[in-house]
C-alpha positions in Angstrom: 4.1 -17.9 2.0 1.1 -20.1 0.9 0.5 -21.2 -2.1 -3.5 -19.8 -2.4 -6.2 -21.8 -3.6 -7.7 -19.9 -6.8 -10.7 -17.6 -5.7 -14.2 -18.1 -6.3 -15.0 -14.3 -7.6 -13.8 -12.8 -10.2 -13.2 -9.4 -10.5 -14.5 -7.1 -13.2 -11.7 -4.6 -15.3 -11.8 -1.5 -13.6 -11.5 0.9 -16.8 -14.2 -1.2 -19.0 -16.9 -1.3 -15.8 -16.2 2.3 -14.7 -14.9 4.3 -17.4 -16.3 7.7 -16.0 -13.3 7.2 -12.8 -15.7 7.4 -11.1 -13.6 4.4 -8.4 -16.7 1.8 -7.3 -16.2 -1.1 -8.9 -18.4 -3.8 -7.4 -20.2 -4.9 -4.5 -20.2 -8.0 -2.0 -17.7 -11.4 -2.3 -15.9 -11.8 1.0 -12.3 -10.8 2.8 -10.7 -14.1 2.4 -6.8 -14.5 1.8 -7.7 -15.9 -1.7 -10.3 -13.0 -3.1 -8.2 -10.1 -1.2 -5.2 -11.3 -3.3 -7.7 -11.6 -6.4 -8.5 -7.9 -5.6 -4.9 -6.6 -4.9 -3.4 -8.0 -8.4 -6.4 -6.3 -10.0 -6.1 -3.1 -8.9 -9.0 -3.0 -6.1 -9.5 -3.5 -2.8 -11.9 -3.2 0.0 -13.5 0.2 1.2 -16.8 0.2 3.3 -18.0 1.2 6.3 -19.0 -1.1 9.4 -23.0 -3.1 8.4 -22.4 -2.1 5.1 -21.9 -4.6 2.3 -18.1 -5.3 1.2 -17.5 -2.3 -1.7 -14.3 -2.7 -3.6 -12.4 0.6 -5.5 -10.0 1.1 -7.6 -9.7 5.3 -8.1 -9.0 7.6 -10.6 -6.3 8.6 -10.3 -4.0 6.6 -8.1 -2.2 7.6 -5.2 1.5 6.5 -5.4 4.7 7.4 -3.8 8.2 6.5 -4.8 10.4 4.8 -2.6 13.1 6.7 -4.0 10.9 10.3 -4.0 10.9 10.3 -0.7 12.9 12.6 1.6 12.2 12.5 5.3 12.3 15.9 7.5 15.2 16.7 9.2 13.1 17.2 12.2 12.0 13.7 12.0 15.9 12.5 11.1 16.6 14.6 14.5 13.8 12.8 16.5 14.9 9.6 15.4 18.5 10.3 16.8 17.3 12.0 19.8 14.1 9.6 21.3 14.9 5.6 22.5 12.4 3.4 20.0 12.1 0.4 18.6 11.1 -0.6 15.0 10.5 -4.0 14.1 8.9 -5.6 10.9 6.2 -8.1 11.1 6.2 -8.6 15.2 2.7 -7.3 16.2 0.6 -6.9 13.1 -2.6 -7.6 14.6 -1.7 -4.7 17.3 -0.7 -2.4 14.5 -4.0 -3.0 12.3 -6.4 -3.0 15.9 -4.9 0.5 16.3 -5.6 1.9 13.0 -9.0 1.0 14.0 -9.5 3.5 16.5 -11.0 6.3 16.3 -9.5 9.3 15.7 -9.7 13.1 17.0 -10.8 14.5 13.6 -13.2 11.3 13.1 -15.3 8.9 15.3 -15.6 6.1 12.9 -13.6 4.4 11.2 -13.7 1.7 7.9 -11.8 -0.7 9.7 -14.0 -3.1 11.1 -13.5 -6.5 12.6 -14.4 -8.1 10.1 -11.0 -6.0 7.9 -9.3 -7.1 11.0 -9.9 -10.8 10.9 -9.5 -10.5 6.8 -6.3 -8.7 6.9 -5.4 -11.0 9.8 -5.2 -13.9 7.8 -4.1 -12.4 4.4 -0.7 -11.3 7.3 -0.5 -15.9 8.3 -0.5 -16.3 4.6 2.2 -14.7 4.5 1.1 -11.8 2.4 0.5 -9.2 4.4 3.4 -7.0 6.2 3.6 -4.5 9.2 6.0 -1.8 10.9 5.9 -1.2 14.3 7.8 1.2 16.9 7.9 0.3 20.1 8.4 2.9 23.5 9.9 0.0 25.9 7.0 -2.7 25.6 4.0 -0.5 24.0 3.3 0.0 20.4 3.4 3.7 20.0 2.7 3.9 16.2 2.9 1.8 13.1 1.6 0.6 9.9 0.2 -1.8 8.1 -0.9 -3.5 4.4 0.0 -5.8 1.9 2.6 -7.3 -0.2 2.3 -9.3 -3.4 5.2 -9.5 -5.7 7.0 -6.5 -5.8 3.9 -5.0 -5.1 3.4 -3.2 -1.7 0.3 -1.7 -0.7 -0.6 0.7 1.8 -3.0 0.1 4.0 -3.1 2.7 7.5 -0.8 3.8 10.5 -1.2 5.1 13.1 0.4 7.1 16.4 -0.1 8.2 19.5 3.4 9.7 20.3 5.0 12.3 17.7 6.7 11.5 14.8 6.4 7.8 15.3 4.0 7.0 12.6 6.2 9.1 10.3 9.5 6.3 11.2 7.7 3.5 10.6 6.9 5.3 7.0 10.5 6.2 6.7 11.1 2.5 7.4 8.9 1.1 5.1 10.7 3.8 2.4 13.9 2.1 3.2 12.7 -1.3 2.3 11.5 0.0 -1.2 14.6 1.4 -1.8 16.3 -1.6 -1.2 14.0 -3.5 -2.8 13.9 -1.2 -6.0 10.5 -1.3 -6.0 9.0 1.3 -8.4 6.0 2.5 -6.2 4.1 1.9 -3.2 0.3 2.2 -3.3 -1.2 4.6 -1.3 -5.0 4.4 -2.4 -6.5 7.9 -2.7 -5.1 11.0 -2.5 -5.0 13.3 0.7 -3.2 16.5 1.7 -0.9 14.4 4.2 0.2 12.0 2.2 1.2 14.1 -0.6 3.1 16.6 2.1 5.2 12.8 2.4 5.9 13.5 -1.0 3.5 10.7 -2.7 2.1 11.7 -6.2 -0.9 10.1 -8.6 -0.7 8.2 -11.8 -3.9 7.3 -14.1 -5.9 4.4 -13.2 -4.7 2.9 -16.5 -1.1 3.6 -15.7 -1.3 2.0 -12.7 -2.7 -1.0 -13.7 -0.5 -1.3 -16.4 2.2 -1.3 -13.7 0.8 -3.7 -11.5 0.5 -6.5 -14.2 4.6 -6.4 -14.1 4.9 -5.5 -10.1 2.7 -8.4 -8.8 4.6 -10.9 -11.2 8.1 -9.9 -9.7 9.7 -11.8 -6.8 7.9 -11.4 -3.1 9.8 -8.8 -0.8 11.9 -10.4 1.9 10.4 -9.7 4.6 11.9 -12.2 6.6 15.4 -10.8 6.0 14.5 -7.5 8.5 11.5 -8.8 11.2 14.1 -10.9 12.9 15.9 -7.9 13.6 15.1 -5.0 16.7 15.9 -1.8 15.1 16.6 1.7 17.1 15.4 4.5 15.6 18.5 6.3 16.0 20.6 3.9 13.5 17.6 3.2 11.0 17.8 7.1 10.4 21.1 6.2 9.2 19.4 3.0 7.1 19.8 5.0 3.8 23.0 3.1 3.3 22.3 -0.3 2.5 20.2 0.8 0.2 22.5 2.7 -1.9 
């Protein structure tokens, strides 16, 4: 993990700058690792469309999921035991983020631009990104990626080209969160899919107060997992490792 130089940008306090809770805090800056580190540590994340200036958000409320609150469905566990998928950590970050950037069946556009891809790949190379990959033979068929600062685990996006494989990646992330006793994993914006997985909300003030402590904690030991390849059949019982 690299020690990043200080960011040349300072982000405003979200509550002071946006007391009404509209969410948009500021516009501009760049997507360098130092800037992204500063933004996430302040409670902000970038969200904008291709061709637009960089917009930084801190929504009210904040969507989070507590790893110990997540319960995989019985059908997911059955599929994990039945299918012969392989699951890895940090083996194919760029493949995952580029797969997440592709248009979905319900939307022609994506917010994951080439600038976002380059910025987050640089963040990963600096040691502050993570990915979970689900493989069918030699092809990544699902996964997720995010940012990791201290005990702060910030989820960004996930994709799947097979039934339940993004949920398999999500379950794997929850187990890592349980093993490291993470208080929450940041999901940013509320949506029905996340709520169906067990997500809930914190007020922005609650989230920012927790964040101040979380980012100062020791970093998650991703290397502990990235040297291994897991079978989906065994991941289904992995909860025993975090007891």
